N, CA, C and O of each residue as an XYZ file, in Angstrom:
528
protein
N     104.986    188.007    -86.276
C     104.788    186.308    -85.413
C     104.138    184.917    -86.436
O     103.148    185.007    -87.161
N     104.780    183.984    -86.295
C     104.489    183.345    -86.748
C     104.021    182.265    -85.882
O     104.821    181.798    -85.072
N     102.120    181.534    -85.984
C     101.733    180.332    -85.394
C     101.587    179.385    -85.812
O     101.426    179.337    -87.031
N     101.564    178.045    -84.972
C     101.348    176.941    -85.623
C      99.816    176.911    -85.973
O      98.994    177.691    -85.491
N      99.610    176.172    -86.638
C      98.468    175.744    -87.162
C      97.885    174.690    -86.628
O      98.317    173.563    -86.872
N      96.738    174.910    -85.758
C      95.714    174.153    -84.738
C      94.982    173.268    -85.433
O      94.000    173.493    -86.141
N      95.627    172.030    -85.141
C      94.512    170.549    -85.954
C      93.247    170.707    -84.988
O      93.226    171.194    -83.858
N      92.188    170.158    -85.743
C      91.043    170.156    -85.232
C      91.060    168.879    -84.405
O      92.038    168.131    -84.398
N      90.138    168.691    -83.825
C      89.824    166.965    -82.721
C      89.774    166.004    -83.993
O      90.324    164.911    -83.854
N      89.103    166.328    -85.365
C      88.902    165.380    -85.883
C      90.168    165.125    -86.406
O      90.584    164.071    -85.924
N      91.028    165.666    -87.243
C      92.743    165.247    -87.796
C      93.261    165.073    -86.736
O      93.895    164.018    -86.752
N      93.330    165.767    -85.469
C      93.856    164.742    -84.526
C      94.084    163.879    -84.121
O      95.210    163.513    -83.784
N      92.631    163.027    -83.989
C      92.318    161.620    -83.853
C      92.551    160.680    -85.115
O      92.865    159.529    -84.811
N      92.461    160.940    -86.400
C      92.782    160.633    -87.530
C      94.204    160.160    -87.024
O      94.330    158.948    -86.850
N      95.418    161.075    -86.738
C      96.797    160.879    -86.917
C      96.976    159.882    -85.836
O      97.555    158.800    -85.934
N      96.167    160.596    -84.366
C      96.668    159.280    -83.355
C      96.012    157.713    -84.026
O      96.468    156.569    -84.036
N      95.103    158.150    -84.399
C      94.596    156.289    -84.975
C      95.713    155.878    -85.875
O      96.213    154.783    -85.618
N      96.309    156.708    -87.114
C      97.248    155.672    -87.495
C      98.297    155.774    -87.653
O      98.962    155.251    -88.547
N      98.912    156.987    -86.188
C      99.983    156.299    -85.860
C     100.035    154.893    -84.812
O     100.996    154.193    -84.493
N      98.788    154.818    -84.484
C      99.095    153.654    -83.475
C      98.818    152.202    -84.545
O      99.430    151.134    -84.553
N      97.572    152.698    -85.460
C      97.913    151.599    -86.141
C      99.552    150.901    -86.849
O      99.825    149.728    -87.103
N      99.970    151.515    -86.927
C     101.548    151.933    -88.078
C     102.192    151.164    -86.511
O     102.928    150.180    -86.579
N     101.905    151.600    -85.557
C     103.055    150.808    -84.555
C     103.005    149.320    -84.384
O     103.893    148.476    -84.507
N     101.127    149.164    -83.916
C     100.690    147.777    -84.040
C     101.031    146.912    -85.379
O     100.585    145.769    -85.285
N     101.450    147.075    -86.132
C     102.200    146.353    -87.361
C     102.979    146.258    -86.683
O     102.873    145.572    -85.666
N     104.283    147.061    -87.075
C     105.688    147.289    -86.894
C     105.538    146.105    -85.589
O     105.648    144.923    -85.913
N     105.311    146.417    -84.260
C     105.202    145.266    -83.844
C     105.250    143.886    -83.597
O     105.930    143.030    -83.032
N     103.900    144.089    -84.485
C     103.307    142.389    -84.844
C     104.507    142.159    -85.938
O     105.024    141.063    -85.723
N     104.963    142.670    -86.765
C     106.009    142.101    -88.024
C     106.877    142.153    -87.360
O     107.683    141.411    -87.922
N     107.859    142.949    -85.510
C     108.566    142.007    -84.881
C     108.668    140.950    -83.883
O     109.710    140.423    -83.495
N     106.927    140.577    -83.332
C     107.230    139.748    -82.633
C     107.324    138.311    -83.478
O     108.192    137.485    -83.199
N     106.357    138.095    -84.527
C     106.315    137.368    -85.349
C     107.394    136.473    -85.977
O     107.506    135.250    -85.890
N     108.515    137.764    -86.929
C     109.866    137.005    -86.800
C     110.399    136.593    -85.619
O     110.737    135.437    -85.364
N     110.467    137.427    -84.980
C     111.090    136.749    -83.909
C     110.954    134.831    -83.175
O     111.783    133.974    -82.868
N     109.563    134.910    -83.172
C     109.318    133.677    -83.073
C     109.012    132.940    -83.958
O     108.204    132.092    -83.578
N     109.332    132.852    -85.155
C     109.563    132.177    -86.739
C     111.295    131.918    -85.944
O     111.657    130.799    -85.583
N     111.916    132.802    -85.838
C     113.072    132.289    -85.782
C     113.723    131.277    -84.766
O     114.753    130.616    -84.900
N     112.923    131.333    -83.810
C     112.895    130.389    -82.626
C     112.453    128.909    -82.887
O     112.952    127.807    -82.656
N     110.925    129.512    -83.658
C     110.291    128.112    -84.301
C     109.748    127.237    -84.292
O     109.681    126.045    -84.591
N     108.733    129.165    -83.293
C     107.113    128.615    -82.905
C     106.459    128.614    -84.129
O     106.427    129.537    -84.943
N     105.601    126.808    -84.262
C     104.763    126.792    -85.288
C     105.361    126.407    -86.336
O     104.911    126.801    -87.412
N     106.378    125.651    -86.319
C     107.092    124.810    -87.144
C     106.840    123.033    -87.386
O     107.168    122.043    -86.733
N     106.253    123.198    -88.390
C     106.087    121.397    -88.002
C     106.321    120.160    -87.265
O     106.486    119.288    -88.118
N     106.420    119.638    -86.051
C     106.906    118.398    -85.495
C     105.886    117.850    -84.747
O     104.784    118.309    -84.448
N     106.571    116.495    -84.414
C     106.233    115.556    -83.568
C     105.682    114.365    -85.208
O     105.902    114.472    -86.415
N     104.959    113.385    -84.399
C     104.681    112.017    -85.714
C     104.052    112.333    -86.668
O     103.699    111.358    -87.331
N     103.603    113.714    -87.225
C     102.938    113.801    -88.336
C     103.793    114.281    -89.582
O     104.620    115.101    -89.182
N     103.877    114.105    -90.712
C     104.347    114.419    -92.047
C     103.309    114.883    -93.400
O     102.895    113.858    -93.941
N     102.999    115.635    -93.804
C     102.546    115.349    -95.290
C     103.577    114.941    -96.155
O     104.727    115.356    -96.009
N     103.242    114.139    -97.068
C     104.471    113.469    -97.651
C     104.303    113.938    -98.746
O     105.230    114.595    -99.218
N     103.088    113.768    -99.513
C     102.455    114.303   -100.891
C     101.430    114.610   -101.004
O     100.681    114.161   -100.136
N     100.738    115.580   -102.157
C      99.946    116.221   -102.716
C      99.581    116.226   -103.708
O     100.345    116.623   -104.587
N      98.433    115.854   -104.007
C      98.114    115.600   -105.671
C      96.865    116.646   -106.258
O      95.766    116.093   -106.286
N      96.878    117.612   -106.577
C      95.538    117.989   -106.552
C      95.060    117.840   -107.740
O      95.592    118.024   -108.835
N      93.792    117.421   -107.398
C      92.435    116.926   -108.642
C      92.254    118.033   -110.115
O      92.565    118.099   -111.305
N      91.199    119.119   -108.558
C      90.227    120.181   -109.595
C      90.292    120.877   -108.637
O      90.479    120.317   -107.557
N      90.162    122.359   -108.680
C      89.816    123.383   -107.628
C      90.273    123.173   -106.612
O      91.419    123.425   -106.240
N      89.102    122.496   -105.827
C      89.357    122.778   -103.910
C      89.994    121.082   -103.770
O      90.402    120.776   -102.649
N      90.049    120.370   -104.509
C      90.209    118.774   -103.922
C      91.649    118.288   -104.922
O      92.089    118.459   -106.059
N      92.161    117.267   -103.074
C      93.045    117.141   -103.766
C      93.505    115.487   -102.819
O      92.944    115.267   -101.746
N      94.350    114.660   -103.282
C      94.770    113.489   -102.742
C      95.922    113.927   -101.854
O      96.709    114.706   -102.390
N      96.160    113.592   -100.658
C      97.214    113.553    -99.346
C      97.800    112.859    -99.165
O      96.904    112.094    -98.808
N      98.814    112.186    -99.035
C      99.611    111.220    -98.037
C     100.154    111.977    -97.106
O     100.758    113.043    -97.229
N      99.826    111.178    -95.887
C      99.956    111.425    -94.507
C     101.153    110.619    -93.446
O     100.607    110.017    -92.521
N     102.098    110.566    -93.456
C     102.352    109.790    -92.446
C     102.053    110.110    -91.249
O     102.043    111.292    -90.907
N     101.694    108.890    -90.218
C     101.233    109.487    -88.780
C     102.760    107.660    -88.398
O     102.668    106.727    -89.195
N     103.657    107.569    -87.444
C     104.072    107.583    -86.946
C     104.912    106.401    -88.320
O     105.856    106.713    -89.046
N     104.041    104.837    -88.286
C     105.086    104.308    -88.944
C     103.677    103.228    -91.038
O     103.750    102.391    -91.938
N     102.612    104.468    -90.297
C     101.164    104.426    -91.238
C     101.467    105.425    -91.926
O     102.208    106.349    -91.590
N     100.766    105.247    -93.167
C     100.812    106.976    -94.089
C      99.668    106.253    -95.105
O      99.610    105.258    -95.828
N      98.563    107.676    -94.603
C      97.120    107.861    -94.784
C      97.282    108.158    -96.221
O      98.247    108.712    -96.748
N      95.741    107.523    -97.032
C      95.468    108.045    -98.150
C      94.317    108.955    -97.583
O      93.365    108.672    -96.856
N      94.756    110.263    -98.211
C      93.291    110.719    -97.525
C      92.790    111.719    -98.988
O      93.521    112.139    -99.886
N      91.590    111.857    -98.852
C      90.481    112.514   -100.325
C      90.125    114.102    -99.371
O      89.578    114.140    -98.269
N      90.456    114.910    -99.914
C      90.385    116.385    -99.217
C      88.813    116.733   -100.684
O      88.567    115.975   -101.623
N      88.136    117.946   -100.386
C      87.665    118.769   -101.103
C      86.696    119.997    -99.569
O      86.527    120.033    -98.350
N      86.350    120.783   -100.879
C      85.565    121.822    -99.684
C      84.678    121.322    -98.283
O      84.525    121.599    -97.093
N      84.242    120.416    -99.303
C      82.888    119.991    -97.509
C      83.346    118.984    -97.106
O      82.539    118.534    -96.293
N      84.743    117.919    -97.252
C      85.193    116.995    -95.800
C      86.200    116.354    -96.901
O      86.426    116.440    -98.108
N      86.787    115.484    -95.472
C      88.385    115.388    -95.789
C      87.488    113.916    -96.038
O      86.263    113.791    -96.052
N      88.515    112.890    -96.221
C      87.840    111.677    -96.316
C      89.155    110.813    -95.684
O      90.169    111.455    -95.410
N      89.121    109.103    -95.417
C      89.906    108.471    -95.797
C      90.009    107.303    -96.605
O      89.233    106.370    -96.396
N      91.212    107.210    -97.856
C      90.425    106.182    -98.718
C      91.443    105.046    -98.404
O      91.141    103.987    -98.954
N      92.872    105.001    -97.457
C      93.509    103.592    -97.537
C      94.401    104.702    -96.114
O      94.359    105.802    -95.563
N      95.389    102.918    -96.152
C      96.313    102.730    -95.139
C      97.156    102.229    -95.881
O      96.946    101.175    -96.481
N      98.366    102.969    -95.976
C      99.872    101.808    -96.868
C     100.835    101.932    -95.721
O     101.052    103.050    -95.255
N     101.545    100.659    -95.136
C     103.401    100.832    -94.792
C     103.952    102.100    -95.091
O     103.901    102.724    -96.152
N     104.456    102.383    -94.079
C     105.902    102.935    -95.127
C     106.619    102.082    -95.444
O     107.216    101.729    -96.461
N     106.515    101.805    -94.556
C     107.946    100.399    -95.448
C     107.738    100.168    -97.137
O     108.786    100.009    -97.763
N     106.480    100.138    -97.902
C     106.197     99.409    -99.130
C     106.427    101.012    -99.655
O     106.643    101.020   -100.867
N     106.435    102.328    -99.070
C     106.821    103.597   -100.237
C     108.355    103.488   -100.710
O     109.150    102.683   -100.225
N     108.616    104.288   -101.592
C     110.258    104.327   -101.917
C     110.161    105.097   -100.990
O     109.341    105.261   -100.087
N     111.417    105.734   -101.402
C     112.180    107.143   -100.040
C     112.540    107.810   -100.918
O     113.544    107.515   -101.567
N     111.566    109.240   -101.243
C     111.274    110.391   -101.552
C     113.495    111.157   -101.270
O     114.401    111.115   -100.437
N     113.094    111.892   -103.088
C     114.479    112.305   -102.780
C     114.749    113.932   -102.775
O     114.459    114.598   -103.769
N     115.197    114.401   -101.851
C     115.350    115.446   -101.159
C     115.579    116.228   -102.162
O     116.332    115.806   -103.039
N     114.875    117.823   -102.314
C     114.819    118.800   -102.750
C     115.395    119.402   -103.017
O     115.573    120.275   -102.168
N     116.392    119.612   -104.608
C     117.423    120.717   -104.232
C     117.150    121.987   -104.049
O     116.924    122.326   -105.211
N     116.960    123.288   -103.165
C     116.681    124.398   -103.076
C     117.226    125.526   -104.945
O     118.198    125.546   -105.699
N     116.391    125.968   -104.889
C     116.668    126.439   -106.636
C     116.474    128.197   -106.102
O     115.757    128.720   -105.249
N     117.587    128.790   -107.159
C     117.007    130.343   -107.286
C     116.140    130.334   -107.474
O     115.754    129.186   -107.695
N     115.154    131.291   -107.570
C     113.885    132.558   -108.805
C     114.861    132.563   -110.155
O     114.219    132.809   -111.176
N     115.713    132.430   -110.280
C     116.130    132.596   -111.542
C     116.172    131.541   -112.291
O     115.762    131.623   -113.449
N     116.707    130.258   -111.750
C     116.924    128.804   -112.374
C     115.098    128.396   -112.363
O     114.680    127.805   -113.358
N     114.201    128.698   -111.352
C     112.611    128.756   -111.778
C     112.350    129.280   -112.824
O     111.640    128.632   -113.593
N     112.855    130.734   -113.274
C     112.011    131.126   -113.853
C     112.548    130.990   -115.596
O     111.851    131.079   -116.606
N     113.958    130.757   -115.481
C     114.627    129.871   -116.923
C     113.695    128.225   -117.900
O     113.438    127.842   -119.042
N     113.475    127.668   -116.033
C     112.729    125.808   -116.886
C     111.340    126.686   -117.313
O     110.667    126.550   -118.334
N     111.151    127.560   -116.275
C     109.457    128.053   -116.862
C     109.520    128.286   -117.898
O     109.013    127.427   -118.620
N     110.096    129.428   -118.568
C     110.681    129.890   -119.663
C     110.584    128.541   -121.012
O     110.088    128.737   -122.121
N     111.069    127.485   -120.634
C     112.319    126.941   -121.225
C     113.317    126.547   -121.529
O     113.664    125.507   -122.089
N     114.027    127.695   -121.027
C     115.481    128.081   -121.406
C     116.279    126.903   -121.075
O     117.346    126.715   -121.660
N     115.788    125.975   -120.054
C     116.542    124.872   -119.270
C     115.771    124.389   -118.448
O     114.785    124.922   -117.939
N     116.425    122.780   -118.194
C     115.408    122.361   -117.358
C     115.182    120.987   -118.182
O     115.754    120.832   -119.261
N     114.312    119.968   -117.628
C     114.044    118.484   -118.179
C     113.742    118.283   -119.603
O     114.295    117.780   -120.581
N     112.271    119.079   -119.229
C     110.964    119.771   -120.360
C     111.316    120.735   -121.294
O     110.552    121.276   -122.092
N     112.814    120.977   -121.126
C     113.369    121.892   -122.450
C     113.688    121.939   -123.644
O     114.847    121.549   -123.780
N     113.121    122.290   -124.770
C     113.770    121.636   -125.903
C     115.520    122.217   -126.194
O     116.161    123.268   -126.191
N     115.690    120.956   -126.394
C     117.659    120.978   -126.915
C     117.805    122.358   -127.854
O     116.692    122.817   -128.113
N     118.239    122.659   -128.078
C     119.574    123.720   -128.778
C     119.454    122.902   -130.347
O     120.115    121.920   -130.685
N     118.881    123.298   -130.799
C     119.394    122.942   -132.326
C     120.724    122.443   -133.052
O     121.265    123.317   -133.730
N     121.175    121.545   -133.041
C     122.419    121.537   -133.535
C     122.972    121.644   -135.110
O     122.822    120.758   -135.950
N     123.672    122.977   -135.335
C     123.425    123.134   -136.996
C     123.964    122.140   -138.308
O     125.143    121.807   -138.435
N     123.254    121.880   -138.918
C     123.520    121.259   -139.612
C     124.761    121.307   -140.269
O     125.164    122.421   -139.933
N     125.820    120.707   -141.149
C     127.276    120.733   -141.944
C     127.154    121.188   -143.191
O     126.568    120.676   -144.144
N     127.887    122.421   -143.101
C     127.827    122.968   -144.885
C     128.420    122.153   -145.857
O     129.604    121.816   -145.872
N     127.360    121.779   -146.852
C     127.993    121.184   -148.081
C     129.301    122.037   -148.260
O     130.495    121.789   -148.429
N     128.718    122.870   -148.175
C     129.802    123.828   -150.025
C     130.592    123.804   -149.610
O     131.359    124.442   -150.331
N     131.417    123.236   -148.257
C     133.470    123.320   -148.277
C     133.251    122.527   -148.478
O     133.214    122.905   -149.649
N     132.927    121.254   -148.563
C     133.162    120.065   -148.311
C     133.683    119.679   -149.746
O     132.908    120.211   -150.541
N     134.606    119.024   -150.383
C     135.837    118.799   -150.996
C     135.001    117.652   -151.515
O     134.453    116.885   -150.724
N     134.843    117.457   -153.366
C     133.842    116.840   -153.953
C     134.585    115.740   -154.805
O     133.939    114.957   -155.501
């Protein structure tokens, strides 16, 4: 007759802990995806990040719109400083970005297509076949 192996208290504790941890992670993923679909955590209200210019490491300049005023902010690892204000009406309208697929971005990064890509060379006419 076959009897099942008896688990030690330590192994039972480890298995229960792992199962509980996996259940908590699965529940968290489900809850976060449901909240994202509902719209929790999306930006809203009068604030909008209009532009970011990274300078070096952890330093950058930001354009932040609050109502009809655009603030120029400098950010570093230790502080956030206001550099100035610009009326929104003086800034040009930003062109909406077209969504791109990963393959388009990869091709542009490698240099196969895009604005900064080198153009394909046109072959020179063959002089040997021209009548003289």
